C-alpha positions in Angstrom: 103.0 108.1 70.2 101.2 105.0 71.3 101.6 106.1 74.9 100.1 109.5 74.2 97.1 108.0 72.4 96.6 105.4 75.3 96.6 108.4 77.7 94.2 110.4 75.7 91.8 107.6 74.9 91.6 106.3 78.5 91.0 109.6 80.0 88.6 110.4 77.3 86.6 107.3 78.2 86.9 108.3 82.0 85.5 111.7 81.2 82.7 110.4 79.0 81.4 107.7 81.2 81.8 109.3 84.7 79.1 111.4 86.2 79.2 113.2 89.6 82.6 114.9 89.4 86.2 114.1 90.2 85.6 111.8 93.2 83.1 109.6 91.1 86.1 109.1 88.6 88.6 107.7 91.1 87.4 104.1 90.9 87.7 104.2 87.0 91.0 106.0 87.2 92.3 103.5 89.7 91.3 100.6 87.5 92.8 102.1 84.4 96.0 103.4 85.9 96.8 100.0 87.5 95.9 98.1 84.3 98.0 100.4 82.1 100.9 100.4 84.5 100.7 104.2 85.2 100.9 103.4 88.9 102.4 100.5 90.8 99.4 99.8 93.0 95.9 101.0 93.8 97.1 102.4 97.1 99.5 104.7 95.2 96.5 106.4 93.6 95.5 107.9 97.0 98.8 109.8 97.2 98.0 111.3 93.7 94.6 112.1 94.9 96.2 114.1 97.8 98.6 115.9 95.4 95.7 116.6 92.9 93.5 118.0 95.6 96.3 120.2 96.9 96.8 121.9 93.7 94.5 124.5 92.3 91.9 123.6 89.6 89.4 120.8 89.1 90.4 117.4 90.6 89.9 115.3 87.4 92.0 117.7 85.3 94.6 117.7 88.0 95.1 114.0 88.3 94.9 113.5 84.5 97.8 116.1 84.1 99.8 114.7 87.0 99.5 110.9 85.7 100.1 112.0 82.2 103.3 114.0 83.1 104.6 111.1 85.2 104.2 108.7 82.3 105.0 110.8 79.2 106.2 114.2 80.1 104.7 117.4 78.9 102.9 115.9 76.0 101.5 113.1 78.2 100.1 115.8 80.5 98.7 117.6 77.5 97.1 114.6 76.0 95.6 113.2 79.2 94.2 116.6 80.2 92.6 117.0 76.7 91.2 113.5 77.0 89.5 114.2 80.3 88.1 117.6 79.5 87.0 117.0 75.8 83.8 114.9 76.7 82.5 117.6 79.0 83.2 120.2 76.4 81.4 118.2 73.6 78.5 117.6 75.8 78.2 121.4 76.7 78.4 122.2 73.0 75.6 119.7 72.2 73.4 121.1 75.0 74.0 124.6 73.8 73.3 123.6 70.2 70.1 121.7 70.8 68.9 123.8 73.8 67.5 122.9 77.1 64.8 120.7 75.5 67.3 117.9 75.1 67.6 117.6 78.9 63.9 117.9 79.5 62.9 114.8 77.4 61.6 111.9 79.6 64.4 109.7 78.5 67.2 112.1 79.6 65.4 112.9 82.8 65.0 109.0 83.5 68.7 108.4 82.7 69.9 111.2 85.0 67.6 109.8 87.8 69.1 106.4 87.4 72.6 107.7 87.5 72.2 109.3 90.9 72.4 106.2 93.0 75.6 105.0 90.9 77.3 108.3 91.6 76.4 108.1 95.4 77.8 104.5 95.4 81.0 105.4 93.7 81.7 108.4 95.9 80.9 106.3 99.0 83.5 103.7 97.9 86.1 106.5 97.4 85.4 107.9 100.7 85.7 104.6 102.4 88.9 103.9 100.5 90.5 107.3 101.4 89.7 106.7 105.1 91.1 103.2 105.1 94.2 104.4 103.1 94.9 107.1 105.6 94.3 105.0 108.8 96.1 101.8 107.7 98.6 103.0 105.0 97.5 100.4 102.6 94.8 100.0 99.9 91.3 98.7 100.9 91.1 95.0 100.4 87.8 93.7 101.6 88.8 90.0 101.6 91.9 90.6 103.7 91.1 93.3 106.3 93.9 93.9 109.0 94.5 96.2 111.7 98.2 96.1 111.4 99.9 99.4 110.6 97.0 101.5 112.1 98.0 105.2 111.9 96.7 106.8 115.2 98.1 110.2 114.2 95.9 110.2 111.2 92.9 109.3 113.2 93.7 112.1 115.7 94.3 114.7 113.0 91.1 113.7 111.4 89.0 114.0 114.5 90.7 117.3 115.5 90.0 118.9 112.1 86.4 117.6 111.9 85.8 119.0 115.4 87.3 122.4 114.5 85.2 122.4 111.2 82.1 122.3 113.5 83.1 125.7 115.0 81.2 128.7 113.7 82.4 132.3 114.3 79.7 134.8 114.0 77.4 132.2 112.4 79.9 131.5 109.7 81.7 128.2 109.2 85.5 128.3 109.1 87.2 128.6 105.7 88.3 125.4 104.0 91.6 127.1 103.4 92.0 127.4 107.2 91.2 123.8 107.6 93.8 122.7 105.0 96.5 124.7 106.6 95.5 123.4 110.1 95.7 119.8 108.7 99.2 120.6 107.3 100.4 122.0 110.6 98.9 119.2 112.7 100.7 116.8 110.1 104.0 118.4 110.8 103.5 118.4 114.5 102.4 114.8 114.7 104.8 113.2 112.1 107.8 115.3 112.4 107.9 116.5 116.1 105.9 113.8 118.0 106.8 111.0 115.8 110.5 111.2 116.5 
């Protein structure tokens, strides 16, 4: 029961104090998951990010569910998921109850303006960490940067998919679903066929 409460409480705090969506949550999830022993290392979290992004639904809910299930089975998934969605639900109920005037106060407006640079910073750190993790197959350590283990296939796939994403057909951008499928096919080709 203690493990379920720990999952719920930690994901509740993550959901309560993170603004900017799922990617802004990654640094907090990383810190808590390593501290609580839910994952072996920070670099392992990026594998979970890939799995959470590859499944339908909001990223934060998916990663909470996956980490909860890995650590405490069905009830762990349930408690972690409830923990991460409950703060948003409570905030929405409060806004619906007190109306739009609450958000229009000078204090709320100032607080939200102050949060913008923090959200941008958190998302930037996550993007840099994801790129580094994919290119070097290890977590980002600013004090011990190394070019060992550089994954050229990952770089080539990233460049190819980015280039294809710039193509427009009849003034419409390509579907993200197509780009995801293309990434998977390129991964199979490079890592299973060429990498032999």
